[in-house]
C-alpha positions as a Markdown table, in Angstrom:
| # | Residue | x | y | z |
|---|---|---|---|---|
| 1 | Met | -77.4 | 67.3 | 88.8 |
| 2 | Ala | -75.9 | 63.8 | 88.4 |
| 3 | Glu | -72.7 | 65.4 | 87.1 |
| 4 | Arg | -72.4 | 67.6 | 90.1 |
| 5 | Arg | -72.8 | 64.6 | 92.5 |
| 6 | Arg | -70.1 | 62.7 | 90.6 |
| 7 | Ile | -67.7 | 65.6 | 90.9 |
| 8 | Leu | -68.4 | 66.0 | 94.6 |
| 9 | Arg | -67.8 | 62.3 | 95.2 |
| 10 | Ser | -64.6 | 62.5 | 93.2 |
| 11 | Leu | -63.4 | 65.5 | 95.3 |
| 12 | Ser | -64.3 | 63.9 | 98.6 |
| 13 | Lys | -62.4 | 60.7 | 97.7 |
| 14 | Ser | -59.4 | 62.8 | 96.9 |
| 15 | Ala | -59.5 | 64.5 | 100.2 |
| 16 | Thr | -60.0 | 61.2 | 102.0 |
| 17 | Thr | -57.0 | 59.7 | 100.2 |
| 18 | Asp | -54.8 | 62.7 | 101.1 |
| 19 | Glu | -55.8 | 62.4 | 104.8 |
| 20 | Thr | -55.1 | 58.6 | 104.7 |
| 21 | Asp | -51.7 | 59.1 | 103.1 |
| 22 | Gly | -50.8 | 61.8 | 105.6 |
| 23 | Arg | -51.9 | 59.6 | 108.5 |
| 24 | Asp | -49.8 | 56.7 | 107.1 |
| 25 | Leu | -46.7 | 59.0 | 106.6 |
| 26 | Arg | -47.0 | 60.3 | 110.2 |
| 27 | Arg | -47.3 | 56.7 | 111.5 |
| 28 | Ala | -44.2 | 55.6 | 109.6 |
| 29 | Ser | -42.1 | 58.4 | 111.1 |
| 30 | Arg | -43.1 | 57.7 | 114.7 |
| 31 | Gly | -40.2 | 56.4 | 116.8 |
| 32 | Ala | -37.6 | 57.3 | 114.2 |
| 33 | Ala | -35.0 | 60.0 | 114.8 |
| 34 | Val | -36.9 | 62.4 | 112.5 |
| 35 | Val | -38.9 | 65.6 | 113.0 |
| 36 | Ser | -42.2 | 66.4 | 111.4 |
| 37 | Ile | -42.0 | 69.1 | 108.8 |
| 38 | Ala | -44.5 | 71.2 | 110.7 |
| 39 | Asp | -42.4 | 71.1 | 113.8 |
| 40 | Ala | -39.0 | 71.3 | 112.1 |
| 41 | Pro | -36.8 | 74.3 | 113.2 |
| 42 | Val | -35.5 | 76.8 | 110.7 |
| 43 | Arg | -31.7 | 77.1 | 110.3 |
| 44 | Leu | -30.8 | 74.0 | 112.3 |
| 45 | Glu | -29.7 | 70.7 | 110.8 |
| 46 | Thr | -32.8 | 68.5 | 110.8 |
| 47 | Arg | -33.7 | 65.0 | 109.7 |
| 48 | Leu | -37.0 | 64.6 | 107.9 |
| 49 | Arg | -38.9 | 61.8 | 106.3 |
| 50 | Gly | -41.7 | 62.0 | 103.7 |
| 51 | Thr | -42.9 | 61.3 | 100.2 |
| 52 | Leu | -42.2 | 63.4 | 97.1 |
| 53 | Arg | -45.3 | 64.8 | 95.6 |
| 54 | Thr | -43.8 | 66.6 | 92.6 |
| 55 | Val | -40.4 | 66.8 | 91.0 |
| 56 | Thr | -39.6 | 69.7 | 88.6 |
| 57 | Leu | -36.6 | 71.0 | 86.7 |
| 58 | Arg | -36.6 | 74.8 | 87.3 |
| 59 | Pro | -33.5 | 76.8 | 86.5 |
| 60 | Arg | -32.4 | 79.3 | 89.1 |
| 61 | Gly | -30.1 | 82.2 | 88.0 |
| 62 | Gly | -29.2 | 80.4 | 84.8 |
| 63 | Val | -28.2 | 77.2 | 86.7 |
| 64 | Pro | -30.2 | 74.0 | 86.4 |
| 65 | Ala | -32.0 | 73.1 | 89.6 |
| 66 | Leu | -34.1 | 70.0 | 90.4 |
| 67 | Glu | -37.0 | 70.9 | 92.8 |
| 68 | Ala | -39.1 | 68.5 | 94.7 |
| 69 | Asp | -42.0 | 68.9 | 97.1 |
| 70 | Leu | -41.6 | 66.7 | 100.2 |
| 71 | Tyr | -44.8 | 65.9 | 102.2 |
| 72 | Asp | -44.9 | 64.1 | 105.6 |
| 73 | Gly | -48.6 | 64.3 | 106.6 |
| 74 | Thr | -48.1 | 67.4 | 108.6 |
| 75 | Ala | -46.8 | 69.9 | 106.1 |
| 76 | Ser | -44.6 | 70.1 | 103.0 |
| 77 | Leu | -41.4 | 71.9 | 101.9 |
| 78 | Thr | -39.3 | 72.3 | 98.8 |
| 79 | Leu | -36.1 | 70.5 | 98.3 |
| 80 | Val | -33.7 | 72.0 | 95.7 |
| 81 | Trp | -30.6 | 70.4 | 94.2 |
| 82 | Leu | -28.6 | 73.1 | 92.4 |
| 83 | Gly | -26.7 | 72.1 | 89.3 |
| 84 | Arg | -28.7 | 68.9 | 88.8 |
| 85 | Arg | -31.1 | 68.2 | 85.9 |
| 86 | Arg | -32.0 | 64.7 | 87.1 |
| 87 | Ile | -31.2 | 62.4 | 90.1 |
| 88 | Ala | -31.8 | 58.7 | 89.8 |
| 89 | Gly | -34.6 | 57.6 | 92.2 |
| 90 | Ile | -35.9 | 61.2 | 92.8 |
| 91 | Glu | -39.4 | 60.9 | 91.4 |
| 92 | Pro | -43.0 | 61.6 | 92.5 |
| 93 | Gly | -44.3 | 59.0 | 95.0 |
| 94 | Arg | -40.8 | 58.1 | 96.3 |
| 95 | Ser | -40.2 | 58.1 | 100.0 |
| 96 | Leu | -37.1 | 59.8 | 101.3 |
| 97 | Glu | -35.3 | 60.5 | 104.5 |
| 98 | Ile | -33.4 | 63.8 | 104.2 |
| 99 | Val | -31.0 | 65.8 | 106.3 |
| 100 | Gly | -30.5 | 69.5 | 105.8 |
| 101 | Arg | -31.1 | 73.1 | 107.1 |
| 102 | Ile | -34.5 | 74.6 | 106.5 |
| 103 | Gly | -34.5 | 78.1 | 105.2 |
| 104 | Val | -37.4 | 80.4 | 104.3 |
| 105 | Gln | -37.6 | 82.0 | 100.8 |
| 106 | Asp | -40.6 | 84.2 | 99.8 |
| 107 | Gly | -42.5 | 82.7 | 102.8 |
| 108 | Asp | -41.9 | 79.1 | 101.7 |
| 109 | Arg | -39.8 | 76.5 | 103.6 |
| 110 | Ile | -36.9 | 75.2 | 101.5 |
| 111 | Ile | -33.8 | 73.1 | 101.8 |
| 112 | Tyr | -30.9 | 73.4 | 99.3 |
| 113 | Asn | -28.8 | 70.3 | 98.4 |
| 114 | Pro | -30.1 | 68.0 | 101.2 |
| 115 | Arg | -28.4 | 64.7 | 101.9 |
| 116 | Tyr | -31.0 | 62.0 | 101.2 |
| 117 | Glu | -31.6 | 58.3 | 101.5 |
| 118 | Leu | -34.2 | 56.6 | 99.3 |
| 119 | Arg | -36.7 | 54.5 | 101.4 |
């Protein structure tokens, strides 16, 4: 029973941390010329700001591709840099401002080769 309570406390802290991080990210983007990921239009050049949650090397069609999950407190999307194995500064926890066109692939929102600025 004590183990179950410890696990539930741990899970509730994680959810609270995610909510707090999301709220902080939304607050940081207010007033800037950026759009939230949840409201960003597909196929139009868009400026987004968020934090990288994961960064993974995942080849696509035999070509190296660096993938990252960008989260801004409203939603997340995948950033893909084709032909890259590593980019200095692109790592989990890093804040970015990116510009690119959102596409949809297998139901997931994705931007290929976005321009980015480390924050």
